CHARMM internal coordinates of N, CA and C (Angstrom, degrees):
IC EDIT
DIST 1 N 1 CA 1.4768
DIST 1 CA 1 C 1.5235
ANGL 1 N 1 CA 1 C 109.57
DIST 1 C 2 N 1.3455
ANGL 1 CA 1 C 2 N 115.75
DIHE 1 N 1 CA 1 C 2 N -38.05
DIST 2 N 2 CA 1.4690
ANGL 1 C 2 N 2 CA 119.21
DIHE 1 CA 1 C 2 N 2 CA -179.43
DIST 2 CA 2 C 1.5187
ANGL 2 N 2 CA 2 C 109.88
DIHE 1 C 2 N 2 CA 2 C -62.62
DIST 2 C 3 N 1.3409
ANGL 2 CA 2 C 3 N 116.90
DIHE 2 N 2 CA 2 C 3 N -44.39
DIST 3 N 3 CA 1.4637
ANGL 2 C 3 N 3 CA 119.99
DIHE 2 CA 2 C 3 N 3 CA -179.30
DIST 3 CA 3 C 1.5193
ANGL 3 N 3 CA 3 C 110.09
DIHE 2 C 3 N 3 CA 3 C -62.69
DIST 3 C 4 N 1.3151
ANGL 3 CA 3 C 4 N 117.13
DIHE 3 N 3 CA 3 C 4 N -38.13
DIST 4 N 4 CA 1.4678
ANGL 3 C 4 N 4 CA 121.13
DIHE 3 CA 3 C 4 N 4 CA 179.15
DIST 4 CA 4 C 1.5223
ANGL 4 N 4 CA 4 C 110.08
DIHE 3 C 4 N 4 CA 4 C -63.00
DIST 4 C 5 N 1.3195
ANGL 4 CA 4 C 5 N 115.86
DIHE 4 N 4 CA 4 C 5 N -42.38
DIST 5 N 5 CA 1.4698
ANGL 4 C 5 N 5 CA 119.65
DIHE 4 CA 4 C 5 N 5 CA 179.09
DIST 5 CA 5 C 1.5143
ANGL 5 N 5 CA 5 C 110.45
DIHE 4 C 5 N 5 CA 5 C -62.70
DIST 5 C 6 N 1.3370
ANGL 5 CA 5 C 6 N 117.51
DIHE 5 N 5 CA 5 C 6 N -38.23
DIST 6 N 6 CA 1.4663
ANGL 5 C 6 N 6 CA 121.01
DIHE 5 CA 5 C 6 N 6 CA 179.31
DIST 6 CA 6 C 1.5179
ANGL 6 N 6 CA 6 C 109.80
DIHE 5 C 6 N 6 CA 6 C -64.62
DIST 6 C 7 N 1.3266
ANGL 6 CA 6 C 7 N 117.00
DIHE 6 N 6 CA 6 C 7 N -40.88
DIST 7 N 7 CA 1.4670
ANGL 6 C 7 N 7 CA 120.92
DIHE 6 CA 6 C 7 N 7 CA 179.42
DIST 7 CA 7 C 1.5188
ANGL 7 N 7 CA 7 C 110.11
DIHE 6 C 7 N 7 CA 7 C -63.77
DIST 7 C 8 N 1.3296
ANGL 7 CA 7 C 8 N 116.28
DIHE 7 N 7 CA 7 C 8 N -45.84
DIST 8 N 8 CA 1.4659
ANGL 7 C 8 N 8 CA 120.10
DIHE 7 CA 7 C 8 N 8 CA 179.87
DIST 8 CA 8 C 1.5156
ANGL 8 N 8 CA 8 C 110.67
DIHE 7 C 8 N 8 CA 8 C -63.09
DIST 8 C 9 N 1.3326
ANGL 8 CA 8 C 9 N 116.35
DIHE 8 N 8 CA 8 C 9 N -38.53
DIST 9 N 9 CA 1.4645
ANGL 8 C 9 N 9 CA 120.34
DIHE 8 CA 8 C 9 N 9 CA 179.13
DIST 9 CA 9 C 1.5213
ANGL 9 N 9 CA 9 C 109.36
DIHE 8 C 9 N 9 CA 9 C -63.20
DIST 9 C 10 N 1.3333
ANGL 9 CA 9 C 10 N 116.91
DIHE 9 N 9 CA 9 C 10 N -41.65
DIST 10 N 10 CA 1.4633
ANGL 9 C 10 N 10 CA 120.89
DIHE 9 CA 9 C 10 N 10 CA 179.39
DIST 10 CA 10 C 1.5185
ANGL 10 N 10 CA 10 C 110.77
DIHE 9 C 10 N 10 CA 10 C -63.80
DIST 10 C 11 N 1.3278
ANGL 10 CA 10 C 11 N 116.84
DIHE 10 N 10 CA 10 C 11 N -40.69
DIST 11 N 11 CA 1.4642
ANGL 10 C 11 N 11 CA 120.37
DIHE 10 CA 10 C 11 N 11 CA 179.36
DIST 11 CA 11 C 1.5184
ANGL 11 N 11 CA 11 C 110.50
DIHE 10 C 11 N 11 CA 11 C -64.15
DIST 11 C 12 N 1.3329
ANGL 11 CA 11 C 12 N 116.11
DIHE 11 N 11 CA 11 C 12 N -40.66
DIST 12 N 12 CA 1.4667
ANGL 11 C 12 N 12 CA 119.69
DIHE 11 CA 11 C 12 N 12 CA 179.69
DIST 12 CA 12 C 1.5194
ANGL 12 N 12 CA 12 C 110.56
DIHE 11 C 12 N 12 CA 12 C -63.52
DIST 12 C 13 N 1.3354
ANGL 12 CA 12 C 13 N 116.93
DIHE 12 N 12 CA 12 C 13 N -38.67
DIST 13 N 13 CA 1.4671
ANGL 12 C 13 N 13 CA 119.85
DIHE 12 CA 12 C 13 N 13 CA -179.57
DIST 13 CA 13 C 1.5226
ANGL 13 N 13 CA 13 C 109.73
DIHE 12 C 13 N 13 CA 13 C -64.30
DIST 13 C 14 N 1.3210
ANGL 13 CA 13 C 14 N 116.96
DIHE 13 N 13 CA 13 C 14 N -30.72
DIST 14 N 14 CA 1.4601
ANGL 13 C 14 N 14 CA 120.87
DIHE 13 CA 13 C 14 N 14 CA -177.61
DIST 14 CA 14 C 1.5221
ANGL 14 N 14 CA 14 C 112.63
DIHE 13 C 14 N 14 CA 14 C -86.33
DIST 14 C 15 N 1.3219
ANGL 14 CA 14 C 15 N 117.42
DIHE 14 N 14 CA 14 C 15 N -10.31
DIST 15 N 15 CA 1.4619
ANGL 14 C 15 N 15 CA 119.81
DIHE 14 CA 14 C 15 N 15 CA -178.46
DIST 15 CA 15 C 1.5209
ANGL 15 N 15 CA 15 C 111.22
DIHE 14 C 15 N 15 CA 15 C -71.27
DIST 15 C 16 N 1.3211
ANGL 15 CA 15 C 16 N 114.83
DIHE 15 N 15 CA 15 C 16 N 137.87
DIST 16 N 16 CA 1.4619
ANGL 15 C 16 N 16 CA 119.24
DIHE 15 CA 15 C 16 N 16 CA 175.74
DIST 16 CA 16 C 1.5218
ANGL 16 N 16 CA 16 C 110.12
DIHE 15 C 16 N 16 CA 16 C -100.29
DIST 16 C 17 N 1.3567
ANGL 16 CA 16 C 17 N 115.18
DIHE 16 N 16 CA 16 C 17 N -17.73
DIST 17 N 17 CA 1.4582
ANGL 16 C 17 N 17 CA 119.20
DIHE 16 CA 16 C 17 N 17 CA 178.99
DIST 17 CA 17 C 1.5182
ANGL 17 N 17 CA 17 C 108.24
DIHE 16 C 17 N 17 CA 17 C -85.55
DIST 17 C 18 N 1.3198
ANGL 17 CA 17 C 18 N 116.40
DIHE 17 N 17 CA 17 C 18 N 103.96
DIST 18 N 18 CA 1.4625
ANGL 17 C 18 N 18 CA 121.12
DIHE 17 CA 17 C 18 N 18 CA -174.08
DIST 18 CA 18 C 1.5320
ANGL 18 N 18 CA 18 C 111.67
DIHE 17 C 18 N 18 CA 18 C -63.68
DIST 18 C 19 N 1.3256
ANGL 18 CA 18 C 19 N 117.14
DIHE 18 N 18 CA 18 C 19 N -37.66
DIST 19 N 19 CA 1.4674
ANGL 18 C 19 N 19 CA 120.17
DIHE 18 CA 18 C 19 N 19 CA -178.56
DIST 19 CA 19 C 1.5218
ANGL 19 N 19 CA 19 C 110.49
DIHE 18 C 19 N 19 CA 19 C -63.03
DIST 19 C 20 N 1.3295
ANGL 19 CA 19 C 20 N 116.82
DIHE 19 N 19 CA 19 C 20 N -40.62
DIST 20 N 20 CA 1.4622
ANGL 19 C 20 N 20 CA 120.15
DIHE 19 CA 19 C 20 N 20 CA 179.80
DIST 20 CA 20 C 1.5213
ANGL 20 N 20 CA 20 C 109.80
DIHE 19 C 20 N 20 CA 20 C -64.80
DIST 20 C 21 N 1.3381
ANGL 20 CA 20 C 21 N 116.56
DIHE 20 N 20 CA 20 C 21 N -42.96
DIST 21 N 21 CA 1.4570
ANGL 20 C 21 N 21 CA 120.68
DIHE 20 CA 20 C 21 N 21 CA 179.56
DIST 21 CA 21 C 1.5150
ANGL 21 N 21 CA 21 C 111.17
DIHE 20 C 21 N 21 CA 21 C -61.28
DIST 21 C 22 N 1.3275
ANGL 21 CA 21 C 22 N 116.09
DIHE 21 N 21 CA 21 C 22 N -44.03
DIST 22 N 22 CA 1.4642
ANGL 21 C 22 N 22 CA 120.03
DIHE 21 CA 21 C 22 N 22 CA -179.67
DIST 22 CA 22 C 1.5186
ANGL 22 N 22 CA 22 C 110.49
DIHE 21 C 22 N 22 CA 22 C -64.59
DIST 22 C 23 N 1.3408
ANGL 22 CA 22 C 23 N 116.74
DIHE 22 N 22 CA 22 C 23 N -37.73
DIST 23 N 23 CA 1.4646
ANGL 22 C 23 N 23 CA 119.86
DIHE 22 CA 22 C 23 N 23 CA 178.91
DIST 23 CA 23 C 1.5292
ANGL 23 N 23 CA 23 C 109.51
DIHE 22 C 23 N 23 CA 23 C -62.91
DIST 23 C 24 N 1.3280
ANGL 23 CA 23 C 24 N 117.21
DIHE 23 N 23 CA 23 C 24 N -43.24
DIST 24 N 24 CA 1.4631
ANGL 23 C 24 N 24 CA 120.80
DIHE 23 CA 23 C 24 N 24 CA -179.86
DIST 24 CA 24 C 1.5150
ANGL 24 N 24 CA 24 C 110.47
DIHE 23 C 24 N 24 CA 24 C -62.68
DIST 24 C 25 N 1.3441
ANGL 24 CA 24 C 25 N 116.25
DIHE 24 N 24 CA 24 C 25 N -42.68
DIST 25 N 25 CA 1.4617
ANGL 24 C 25 N 25 CA 120.35
DIHE 24 CA 24 C 25 N 25 CA 179.40
DIST 25 CA 25 C 1.5226
ANGL 25 N 25 CA 25 C 109.61
DIHE 24 C 25 N 25 CA 25 C -61.48
DIST 25 C 26 N 1.3322
ANGL 25 CA 25 C 26 N 116.83
DIHE 25 N 25 CA 25 C 26 N -41.83
DIST 26 N 26 CA 1.4654
ANGL 25 C 26 N 26 CA 120.93
DIHE 25 CA 25 C 26 N 26 CA 179.78
DIST 26 CA 26 C 1.5186
ANGL 26 N 26 CA 26 C 109.67
DIHE 25 C 26 N 26 CA 26 C -63.65
DIST 26 C 27 N 1.3509
ANGL 26 CA 26 C 27 N 116.71
DIHE 26 N 26 CA 26 C 27 N -41.23
DIST 27 N 27 CA 1.4586
ANGL 26 C 27 N 27 CA 120.47
DIHE 26 CA 26 C 27 N 27 CA 179.41
DIST 27 CA 27 C 1.5239
ANGL 27 N 27 CA 27 C 109.90
DIHE 26 C 27 N 27 CA 27 C -63.53
DIST 27 C 28 N 1.3488
ANGL 27 CA 27 C 28 N 116.65
DIHE 27 N 27 CA 27 C 28 N -41.88
DIST 28 N 28 CA 1.4596
ANGL 27 C 28 N 28 CA 120.47
DIHE 27 CA 27 C 28 N 28 CA 179.67
DIST 28 CA 28 C 1.5226
ANGL 28 N 28 CA 28 C 109.88
DIHE 27 C 28 N 28 CA 28 C -62.36
DIST 28 C 29 N 1.3255
ANGL 28 CA 28 C 29 N 117.52
DIHE 28 N 28 CA 28 C 29 N -43.92
DIST 29 N 29 CA 1.4651
ANGL 28 C 29 N 29 CA 121.44
DIHE 28 CA 28 C 29 N 29 CA -179.59
DIST 29 CA 29 C 1.5259
ANGL 29 N 29 CA 29 C 109.71
DIHE 28 C 29 N 29 CA 29 C -61.89
DIST 29 C 30 N 1.3257
ANGL 29 CA 29 C 30 N 116.42
DIHE 29 N 29 CA 29 C 30 N -42.42
DIST 30 N 30 CA 1.4653
ANGL 29 C 30 N 30 CA 120.45
DIHE 29 CA 29 C 30 N 30 CA -179.22
DIST 30 CA 30 C 1.5248
ANGL 30 N 30 CA 30 C 109.75
DIHE 29 C 30 N 30 CA 30 C -63.94
DIST 30 C 31 N 1.3519
ANGL 30 CA 30 C 31 N 116.15
DIHE 30 N 30 CA 30 C 31 N -39.40
DIST 31 N 31 CA 1.4613
ANGL 30 C 31 N 31 CA 120.58
DIHE 30 CA 30 C 31 N 31 CA -179.56
DIST 31 CA 31 C 1.5291
ANGL 31 N 31 CA 31 C 111.12
DIHE 30 C 31 N 31 CA 31 C -68.58
DIST 31 C 32 N 1.3382
ANGL 31 CA 31 C 32 N 116.28
DIHE 31 N 31 CA 31 C 32 N -43.53
DIST 32 N 32 CA 1.4683
ANGL 31 C 32 N 32 CA 120.43
DIHE 31 CA 31 C 32 N 32 CA -177.53
DIST 32 CA 32 C 1.5216
ANGL 32 N 32 CA 32 C 111.23
DIHE 31 C 32 N 32 CA 32 C -70.07
DIST 32 C 33 N 1.3352
ANGL 32 CA 32 C 33 N 116.68
DIHE 32 N 32 CA 32 C 33 N -30.99
DIST 33 N 33 CA 1.4651
ANGL 32 C 33 N 33 CA 120.04
DIHE 32 CA 32 C 33 N 33 CA -176.84
DIST 33 CA 33 C 1.5225
ANGL 33 N 33 CA 33 C 111.97
DIHE 32 C 33 N 33 CA 33 C -77.50
DIST 33 C 34 N 1.3224
ANGL 33 CA 33 C 34 N 117.51
DIHE 33 N 33 CA 33 C 34 N -15.77
DIST 34 N 34 CA 1.4638
ANGL 33 C 34 N 34 CA 120.26
DIHE 33 CA 33 C 34 N 34 CA -178.16
DIST 34 CA 34 C 1.5268
ANGL 34 N 34 CA 34 C 110.77
DIHE 33 C 34 N 34 CA 34 C -70.69
END
COOR INIT
IC SEED 1 N 1 CA 1 C
IC BUILD
């Protein structure tokens, strides 16, 4: 799971679409908070 999070973090850093990145971050927060 840790490696997956690192991959997702890397993808977010490479994203140029800020809205998509923010959506992913929100999804991650929702998942972690559950």
